[in-house]
C-alpha positions in Angstrom: 49.6 105.4 156.6 53.4 105.8 156.9 54.9 102.8 158.8 51.5 101.1 158.9 53.1 97.7 159.8 55.5 97.5 162.7 57.0 94.1 163.6 59.1 93.1 166.6 62.0 91.1 165.1 63.7 90.4 168.5 62.4 86.8 168.7 63.6 86.1 165.2 66.9 87.8 165.9 67.5 85.6 168.9 66.7 82.4 167.0 68.9 83.3 164.1 71.8 84.4 166.4 71.6 81.0 168.1 71.7 79.1 164.7 74.5 81.3 163.3 77.3 79.8 165.4 76.9 76.2 164.4 76.4 77.3 160.7 79.6 79.3 160.8 81.5 76.5 162.5 80.6 73.9 159.9 81.3 76.4 157.1 84.8 77.0 158.5 85.6 73.3 158.9 84.4 72.0 155.5 87.2 73.6 153.4 89.8 71.7 155.4 88.0 68.3 154.9 90.2 65.9 152.8 88.5 63.1 150.9 91.0 60.3 150.5 89.0 57.2 151.1 85.5 55.7 150.9 85.1 56.3 154.6 86.0 60.0 154.1 83.4 60.1 151.2 80.7 58.5 153.4 81.5 61.0 156.2 81.4 63.9 153.8 78.0 62.8 152.3 76.6 62.5 155.9 77.7 66.1 156.6 76.3 67.3 153.3 72.9 65.7 154.2 73.0 67.4 157.6 73.8 70.7 156.0 70.9 70.4 153.5 68.5 69.3 156.2 69.5 72.3 158.4 69.4 74.7 155.5 65.9 73.6 154.6 64.7 73.8 158.2 66.0 77.3 158.6 64.7 78.4 155.2 61.3 77.0 156.0 61.4 78.9 159.3 62.4 82.1 157.5 59.5 81.6 155.0 57.1 81.4 158.0 58.0 85.0 158.8 58.4 86.4 155.3 55.6 84.5 153.4 52.7 86.4 154.9 54.4 89.7 154.3 55.3 88.8 150.7 51.7 87.6 150.1 50.4 90.9 151.5 52.9 92.9 149.3 51.7 91.0 146.2 48.1 91.6 147.1 48.7 95.4 147.6 50.7 95.6 144.4 47.9 93.9 142.5 45.4 96.4 144.0 47.5 99.4 143.0 48.6 98.1 139.6 45.6 99.5 137.6 45.9 102.9 139.2 49.7 103.1 138.7 49.4 101.7 135.2 46.8 104.3 134.2 49.0 107.2 135.6 52.1 105.8 133.8 50.2 105.5 130.5 48.9 109.1 130.9 52.4 110.4 131.8 53.9 108.7 128.8 51.3 110.1 126.4 51.6 113.6 127.9 55.4 113.6 127.8 55.3 112.5 124.2 52.9 115.2 123.3 55.0 117.9 125.1 58.2 116.7 123.4 56.4 116.7 120.0 55.1 120.2 120.5 58.5 121.4 121.6 60.1 119.8 118.6 57.5 121.5 116.3 58.2 124.8 117.9 61.9 124.3 117.5 61.4 123.5 113.8 59.3 126.7 113.4 62.1 128.7 115.1 64.7 127.1 112.9 62.7 127.7 109.7 62.2 131.3 110.7 66.0 131.7 111.3 66.6 130.3 107.8 64.2 132.8 106.4 65.6 135.5 108.7 62.2 136.2 110.2 61.6 136.6 113.9 60.7 133.3 115.5 57.9 132.9 118.1 59.3 132.7 121.6 59.7 129.2 123.1 56.7 127.7 125.0 56.6 128.9 128.5 57.0 126.1 131.0 58.6 128.2 133.8 56.9 127.7 137.2 55.0 124.6 136.0 57.4 122.0 137.3 57.7 120.6 133.8 60.9 120.9 131.8 62.1 119.7 128.4 65.8 118.9 127.7 67.6 117.5 124.8 69.8 114.4 125.2 72.2 113.2 122.5 71.4 109.5 121.6 72.7 107.1 119.1 71.6 104.0 117.2 73.4 101.6 114.9 72.4 102.0 111.3 74.9 99.6 109.6 76.8 97.3 112.0 79.2 96.3 109.2 80.5 99.9 108.9 81.2 100.3 112.6 85.0 100.6 113.2 86.6 97.8 115.1 87.2 100.0 118.2 83.5 100.5 118.5 82.6 96.9 117.8 80.2 95.0 120.0 78.8 97.8 119.6 79.1 98.5 123.3 76.2 100.8 124.2 78.0 102.0 127.4 81.2 103.0 125.6 79.4 104.7 122.8 77.2 106.7 125.2 80.3 107.6 127.3 81.9 108.9 124.1 78.8 110.9 123.3 78.4 112.2 126.9 82.1 113.2 126.9 81.5 115.6 124.1 82.6 113.3 121.3 81.2 114.9 118.2 83.1 113.0 115.4 81.0 110.6 113.4 81.3 106.9 113.9 80.6 104.9 110.7 77.4 102.8 111.1 76.1 104.8 114.0 73.6 107.7 114.0 73.7 110.3 116.7 70.4 112.0 117.3 68.7 114.2 119.9 65.9 112.8 122.0 63.5 115.1 123.8 63.1 114.1 127.5 60.3 115.5 129.5 60.8 115.6 133.3 58.3 116.5 136.0 59.1 117.7 139.5 56.5 117.1 142.1 
């Protein structure tokens, strides 16, 4: 089904190319137009009405070509929506369960290290196409305590600080690890 719809755009291209020259001409002349009298204003409003009429005519013509394709796209999207939504929901649930399991296993390993006991090996995901990684995240816990340099608080600046290896605490902001599950297909 790859490239299922093939359209010949050459007639459209020819029509648009013919319309482009007058459109560019008027667009280049309008900035130099001086309005110093009632006659100038009348002349300018006539040009404006012509511009709007031409714009509408060309936009209507464009929609004759694009409308059916857009309607087809909407119909296909509506057909696929339940399927894709079901897969997306299943993916979200499985990723959450995998991340929870990995976090539980990490807690068991941490507890075992504290007790100086051998920890169970990490869950094997090698060769499955599934991986779990840890990403440092942050959230504002008390906006009034955030230092002025971090005020907005600007999420992009704070994430850049964190991604750049910034480990010092920022008052009013909590840094935390989020488990992210990725799947290679």
